[in-house]
N, C-alpha and C positions, 0 to 999 in steps of 0.2 A: 441513553449515551453509555457505549463503550469506547475500552483502550485496548490497546495493544502496545505490549512492548517489547523492542528490538535488543539484541543481543550485545550491537555498539553504534555508535553513531557512523561507521561507515557504511554498516548496511540501509539505516535509516537512509542516507544520502543515496545509495541505490535505489532504494524503494521510490522516494519522492522521485526520482529521476532528476535532469538535467531542468535548471529553473522550474523545478516543481510542475514539471509537466504532467508526470502520471498521477501526483496529486490532485490538480486540477482536475484531470480526465475522472477521476472516480468521483471525484465531487459534481459535477456538471451530470455525469451519465446516472447517478443513485440518488441524487439532490439530496447530498449531506455534505457537512461542514467539519472538516479536518483541522484538527490542531495539534501542533507538531512540539514539542518541549524536550530535549534533549533525545533520549530512543524513547518517549512515551506518544503513542499517536492516537489522539481521542477523537470518536467520530459520533457527531450528533447530528439529529434529525428529527424533523416531525414523524416521520412515517418510520415505527419501529421494523417493520419489513425490509424496507430498504436500509435501516441502518445495519442491521444483519446480514444483508445481502453482502453492503460493502466490508463487513468486515469480514467475510468468509473469501473474498478475494482478496482483501488485502494480507490475511494470514498467506493466503497460497503465494503471493508476492513477496512475501517480507520472507518464507521458505526459501522462495529462487534465491533472493537477496542475499541469504547467509550463507548459500552454499556456493557465488560468486568465487571463485579461484583466482580472479586477475588476468587469464588466459583466454576469456572469452567477451565478446561486445556485450555489452547489457544486455542488448537486444536478443541476443542467443540465450541469455540466461533467463529471461522471461517467453520466452517461445511456448513452450508447453503448459503455459498458465491458460486456461479456459475460464473466459467470462460469464461470470451468472448473468442470467438474465432477470 
């Protein structure tokens, strides 16, 4: 289990996506379980490498979410994020 802490709830909402679509996509792609409480995101799963890969992606997405300035669409914020395999 690993966890990430975002600076604020607004960044967490951007990270999770509309209707938690980003959260669900990460869970499906990397076979991990994501749990959110306030500004803390917990990543858990049976495969330690998958957890580490998911956390790496989520850190990159979180950084992009925290840079969001309101003038860009959410898609534009995340366009330069590379999905790990």
